GUVEXVEX-973299 format. One record per residue: residue number from 1; x, y, z of N, C-alpha, C in turn. Coordinates in steps of 0.2 Angstrom, whole numbers, plus 2048, in hexadecimal, padded with zeros to 3 digits. Example, Ala and Ser with C-alpha at 12.3 -4.5 7.8 and 13.67 -1.06 7.14 Angstrom:
2
1 842 7E4 827 83E 7EA 827 842 7F0 827 .
2 840 7F5 823 844 7FB 824 840 800 827 .
! end
This chain:
111
1 8C7 718 AE4 8CA 713 ADF 8C8 714 AD8 .
2 8CC 715 AD4 8CA 716 ACD 8C9 70F AC9 .
3 8C4 70E AC6 8C3 708 AC2 8C1 70A ABB .
4 8C5 706 AB6 8C3 707 AAF 8C1 701 AAC .
5 8BC 701 AA8 8B9 6FB AA6 8B8 6FC A9E .
6 8BC 6F8 A9A 8BB 6F9 A93 8B6 6F3 A90 .
7 8B3 6F5 A8B 8AE 6F1 A87 8AE 6F2 A80 .
8 8AB 6EE A7C 8AA 6EF A75 8AE 6EC A70 .
9 8B3 6E8 A73 8B8 6E5 A6E 8B4 6DF A6B .
10 8B8 6DC A66 8B5 6D6 A63 8B9 6D5 A5C .
11 8B6 6D0 A58 8B9 6CE A52 8B5 6D2 A4C .
12 8B9 6D5 A48 8B6 6D9 A42 8BA 6D8 A3C .
13 8B7 6D8 A36 8BB 6D7 A30 8BF 6DE A2E .
14 8C4 6DD A2A 8C8 6E3 A28 8C3 6E8 A25 .
15 8C4 6EE A26 8BF 6F3 A24 8B9 6F5 A28 .
16 8B8 6F1 A2D 8B3 6F2 A32 8B4 6F7 A37 .
17 8AF 6F7 A3C 8AF 6FC A41 8AE 6F9 A48 .
18 8B0 6FC A4D 8AF 6FA A54 8AF 700 A58 .
19 8AB 700 A5D 8AB 706 A62 8AC 703 A69 .
20 8B2 705 A6C 8B4 703 A72 8B1 708 A77 .
21 8B0 706 A7D 8AE 70B A83 8B2 709 A89 .
22 8B3 70E A8D 8B6 70E A93 8B2 711 A98 .
23 8B0 70D A9D 8AC 710 AA3 8B0 711 AA9 .
24 8B0 718 AAB 8B4 719 AB1 8B0 71A AB7 .
25 8B3 718 ABC 8B0 71A AC3 8B5 71C AC8 .
26 8B4 720 ACD 8B8 722 AD2 8BC 728 AD0 .
27 8BB 72B ACA 8BE 731 AC8 8BA 734 AC2 .
28 8BA 73A AC1 8B6 73D ABB 8BB 73D AB5 .
29 8B9 73A AAF 8BD 73B AA9 8BE 742 AA7 .
30 8B9 746 AA9 8B9 74D AA6 8BF 751 AA8 .
31 8C2 74F AAE 8C8 753 AB1 8CE 74F AB0 .
32 8CE 74A AAC 8D4 746 AAB 8D6 745 AA3 .
33 8DC 744 AA2 8DE 742 A9B 8DC 73A A9B .
34 8D8 738 A96 8D7 731 A95 8DA 72F A8E .
35 8DD 729 A8F 8E1 726 A8A 8DF 71F A88 .
36 8DF 71D A81 8DE 716 A7F 8E5 714 A7D .
37 8E7 70E A7F 8ED 70B A7D 8EB 704 A79 .
38 8F0 701 A76 8EF 6FA A73 8F5 6F7 A74 .
39 8F4 6F0 A74 8FA 6EC A75 8F9 6E6 A70 .
40 8FD 6E5 A6B 8FC 6DF A67 901 6DA A6A .
41 8FF 6D3 A68 903 6CE A6A 90B 6CF A69 .
42 90F 6CE A6E 916 6CF A6E 919 6D6 A6D .
43 914 6DB A6D 917 6E2 A6C 915 6E6 A73 .
44 918 6EC A73 917 6F0 A78 910 6F3 A78 .
45 90E 6F5 A7E 908 6F9 A7E 909 700 A7B .
46 905 702 A77 906 709 A73 900 70D A74 .
47 901 714 A75 8FC 719 A75 8F8 719 A6E .
48 8F2 719 A6E 8EE 71A A68 8EA 721 A68 .
49 8E7 723 A6D 8E3 729 A6D 8E3 72C A74 .
50 8E2 732 A75 8E1 735 A7B 8DD 73B A7A .
51 8D9 73D A80 8D5 743 A80 8D7 746 A87 .
52 8D8 74D A86 8DA 751 A8C 8D4 753 A8F .
53 8D5 756 A96 8CF 758 A99 8CC 75E A96 .
54 8CF 762 A92 8CC 767 A8E 8C9 765 A88 .
55 8C9 75F A86 8C6 75C A81 8CA 75B A7A .
56 8D0 75D A7A 8D4 75C A74 8D6 755 A74 .
57 8D6 753 A6D 8D7 74B A6C 8DE 74B A68 .
58 8E1 745 A69 8E7 744 A65 8E7 73C A63 .
59 8EB 73B A5E 8EB 734 A5B 8F2 732 A59 .
60 8F3 72B A5A 8F9 729 A57 8F9 729 A4F .
61 8FE 72A A4C 8FE 72A A45 8FB 724 A41 .
62 8FB 71E A44 8F9 718 A41 8F1 718 A41 .
63 8EE 71C A45 8E7 71C A46 8E3 722 A44 .
64 8E7 727 A43 8E5 72E A41 8E0 72E A3B .
65 8DA 730 A3B 8D5 730 A36 8D1 72A A36 .
66 8D2 725 A3A 8CE 71F A3B 8CB 71F A41 .
67 8CE 721 A47 8CC 720 A4D 8CA 727 A50 .
68 8C5 727 A54 8C2 72D A58 8C1 72B A5F .
69 8C4 72F A63 8C3 72F A6A 8BE 734 A6D .
70 8BA 732 A71 8B5 737 A74 8B3 735 A7B .
71 8B0 73A A7E 8AE 739 A85 8A7 73B A86 .
72 8A4 738 A8B 89D 73A A8D 89E 73B A95 .
73 89E 741 A96 89F 743 A9D 89A 741 AA2 .
74 894 741 A9F 88E 740 AA3 88E 738 AA5 .
75 890 734 AA0 890 72D AA2 897 72B AA4 .
76 89C 730 AA4 8A3 72E AA7 8A6 728 AA3 .
77 8A5 729 A9C 8A8 724 A98 8AC 727 A92 .
78 8B1 723 A90 8B5 725 A8A 8B4 720 A85 .
79 8B3 722 A7E 8B2 71E A79 8B8 71E A74 .
80 8B9 719 A70 8BE 719 A6B 8BA 716 A65 .
81 8B8 71A A60 8B5 718 A5A 8BA 716 A55 .
82 8BA 710 A53 8C0 70D A4E 8BD 70B A48 .
83 8BF 70F A42 8BC 70D A3C 8C2 70B A37 .
84 8C0 708 A32 8C5 705 A2D 8CA 701 A30 .
85 8C8 6FD A34 8CC 6F8 A38 8D0 6F4 A33 .
86 8D7 6F3 A35 8DB 6EE A31 8DE 6E9 A36 .
87 8E1 6E4 A33 8E3 6DE A37 8E9 6E1 A3C .
88 8EC 6E6 A3A 8F2 6E9 A3F 8EF 6ED A45 .
89 8E8 6EE A45 8E5 6F1 A4B 8E3 6EB A50 .
90 8E4 6E5 A4F 8E3 6E0 A53 8E7 6E1 A5A .
91 8E4 6E1 A5F 8E8 6E2 A66 8E3 6E2 A6B .
92 8E5 6E2 A71 8E1 6E3 A77 8E2 6EB A78 .
93 8DC 6EE A79 8DB 6F5 A7A 8DA 6F6 A81 .
94 8DE 6FB A84 8DD 6FD A8B 8DB 704 A8C .
95 8D7 706 A91 8D6 70C A93 8DA 70E A98 .
96 8DC 715 A99 8E1 717 A9E 8DF 71E AA0 .
97 8E0 71E AA7 8DF 725 AAA 8E5 725 AAF .
98 8EA 729 AAE 8F0 72A AB3 8F3 723 AB4 .
99 8F3 720 ABA 8F6 71A ABB 8F1 714 ABB .
100 8EB 716 AB9 8E6 711 AB9 8E4 70E AB2 .
101 8E3 707 AB2 8E2 704 AAC 8DC 6FF AAC .
102 8D9 6FF AA7 8D3 6FA AA6 8D6 6F3 AA5 .
103 8D2 6EE AA4 8D4 6E7 AA3 8D5 6E6 A9C .
104 8D3 6EA A98 8D4 6E9 A90 8CF 6E6 A8D .
105 8CE 6E7 A87 8C9 6E4 A82 8CC 6E2 A7C .
106 8CB 6DC A7A 8CF 6D9 A74 8CB 6DB A6D .
107 8CF 6DE A69 8CD 6DF A62 8D0 6DB A5D .
108 8CD 6D7 A59 8D0 6D3 A54 8CD 6D5 A4D .
109 8D1 6D7 A49 8CF 6D8 A42 8D2 6D3 A3D .
110 8CD 6CF A3B 8CF 6C9 A36 8C9 6C8 A32 .
111 8CB 6C5 A2C 8C6 6C3 A28 8C5 6BB A29 .
! end
């Protein structure tokens, strides 16, 4: 059984940074595409960043240049470093592996 547990969310001022982490168990992240999604209130869940098993990374245009996805295969974790955060980045952020989802972590960007 695959389990994904996100952490690292919180309240940050505009221009600030946060680092989200997703700890996986039951399957190795090294052999799977790992994705970060986010869902703002009243909006659809949207793909933010993903990393392929081969290590290639991709980003939504809205976060390109500000967010960085990475993985630590030894710890079986995936991180999302978020810089230059803006109020429009406010959302619940979810980690995803195939059909498995974490519970989400809230990110709020506000002064």
